[in-house]
N, C-alpha and C positions, 0 to 999 in steps of 0.2 A: 504769649508764652503761658503754658499751663502753670497753675499754682505749684504743682508737684515739681516741675522743672525749676521754678524759681527757688523753691526750698533747697533743692540740690545745689544750686549755684551759691546760695548763701553760706554753704559750708566752706567755701573757698575764701582766700584772702581777697582784699579789695582790688588789688591790681589784676588778679586772675579773673575776678568777677567781671570787671569792665572789659577785659579782652574777650572773654567768653561771650558776653552779651553782644559785642560788636561782631564777633565771628559768626554767631548764629544768624545775624542779619545779612552780613556780607563777608564771607570767609576770605575773599581776595584782599581785603583791607587790613588783615591781621597777620602778624608773624606767627604762623601756625606751628613752626618748630619750637619757638619760645613758649607758646601756650601749652604745647604738649609737655614740655619739660616742667613747667610750673605745676600743672595738674599732677603729674607723676610724682614730683618731688614732695608735694603736700600729702599725697596719698601714702607715701612711704614713711611719713612721720606720724600719721594718725590712722590707725586701722579702721576707725569709724567712718572715714572718708572713702574707703576703697569701693564700697558698693556704689555710692553715688558717682565716684570717678568712672567706674565702668559704664554706667548709664550715660554720663556726660560725653565720654569718648565715643560711644556708639552714636549718639545724637550728632556730634560734630562730624563724624565720618559720613553720615547720611546727608547732612546739610551741605557739606563741601561737594560731595558727589553730585547732588541735585542742582546746586546753584552755580558751581564753578566748573563742574565736570573734571575735577582734579582729585588727587588722593594724597596730598602732601601730609595732612594730619595723620591719616591712617598709616602711611609708610613710616613716618617718624615714631608713631606710637609703637608699632611692631618692632622697630629697630631698638627703641628704648627698652621694651620688654625683653627682647633678646639679650641686650647687654646686662640687664638685671639678672636674668636667668643664668647667664654664663658665669657671673661672679657670685652665685648664690651661696657657695660654701664659705667664701670670704665674708660675705654679709652675715651669714649665720654665726660665724666665729666672733664677729665684732658686735653684733646686736641681734638677739633673738626677736626683739620687737620689730626691727626693720625687716628681718627675714620673713616673719609671718605676714607682714604687710605686703612684701613682694608676692607671696603665695596668694594672698587674698585679692590683690589687684589683678594678677594674672587670671585667677579663676573668675573674677567678676567681668573682666573683658571677654573672656571665653563665653561666659553665660549671656552677655548682652550683644556681642557683635556677631551678626549672622551674615552669611553669604548665600543668597537664594534660599533663605529660611533655614539654613543649616549652619552648625558651628564651623568656625574656620579650622580646616584640617591641620594647618600649620601650628595651631596652638595645642592640639591634642596631646602630643608626646611631651612637650614641656610641662603641661599641667600634670600629667601622670608622673613625670620625673620628680616634680616637687612634692606631690602627695606621697609617693613612695619614699622620698627622703624623710618626710614627717613620720613614716611608719617604721623607721629603723629603730633598733633597741635604744640607742643613745638619745633619740628624740622622744620616745614614748615615756621617758622619765621626766620630761618637762611638760607640766600641765598646759602651758601656753601653746605649745606645739600640738598637743593632743586636741585641745579645744579648737585650734585653727583647722586641724584635719577634720574634725567632726563637722564644723560649720561648713566647710567647703564641700564635703561629701553630701551633706544635706542639700546644698545648692546645685551641684553639678554631677553628682554621682550617677544618677540615672542616665543622663546624657552621655557621660563618658563610657558607661558600660555598653551602650548601644553602638558606640564607635569602636570599641576595642575590649571585648569581654576577657580576652586572655590577660591583659594587663590589670584589669580589675580583679580577676582571680588572684593574680600575683600579689596585689595590694592586700587583699583580704586574707591571704595565707599569712602574711606578716602580722596583720592585726590579730588574727586568731592565735598565732604562736606567742605574740607578745602578751595577750591576755592570759594564756594558759601557762606560759613558761617563765615570764619575767616576775621575779619576786620583789623588785624594787619600784614597782609602780605605785602611785598614790591611789587612794580609794576613789578619788574623782576620776582619774585617768582610767581606772578599771571600769567604772560605771559608764564612761563615755565610749569605751571600746565595746563593752557589752551591748550598749544601745546601737552602735553602728553595725555590729554583727547581726542583731535582730532586725534592724532597719533594712538591710539589704536582703536578708532571708525572707522578709515580708514583702518583697517587691518594691522597695523604696517607699513604703507607706505604712507607718506604724498605726496600730489600732488606737482608738481614743484611750482605752485603759492603759495601754503601754505608754502613751504620751503622758498621761497623768502620773504614772508611776515614776518615770524618769525625771519629769519636771519636779515632782515632790522631793525626790532624792537630791536633786541639784540644789534646791533652795534651802534645804534643811542644814 
């Protein structure tokens, strides 16, 4: 196993690490439904795990398909993501932290899991729906949600636009209106929204000068 994969595994608890290492060698010997729930549960408690969880899930899907010719893990992962997506408003009311973890995990799985080298079509609308929720006026006043929105658009915005430009336009209309019309945004939220507007306008690729400007503003 490559060192980078080992590092990703170390982010999980001991039980999950052991199950995962076994599954990567022989998926048929592991309860893949339980393993899926363990990975998702931990990712939803710690946003820093979401990116690694996306990579790990993708790796497990590929290993199971190659070595067992089955799709138990993939099927249960998508089912679990659908469940979390369905109760997203309840989750948001209960815990903003868990809500942004749901969005982050969904976006990272979308980014990592490909079918014939293309993103899974079934994930496109749920990802858009979550990002559009983060762009609503009541979400833009929360820096944690704006920060999540900015991070995910940097990660998957270009892919999403290629798959559905109309919905990306809809999302950025909300961001533009929020930036221009909402008086209750924090200075950090305004900065992040301005950076996103410029980021997309520049073809999802900011110049070095722009990157230095926004980075210097964030750290000050």
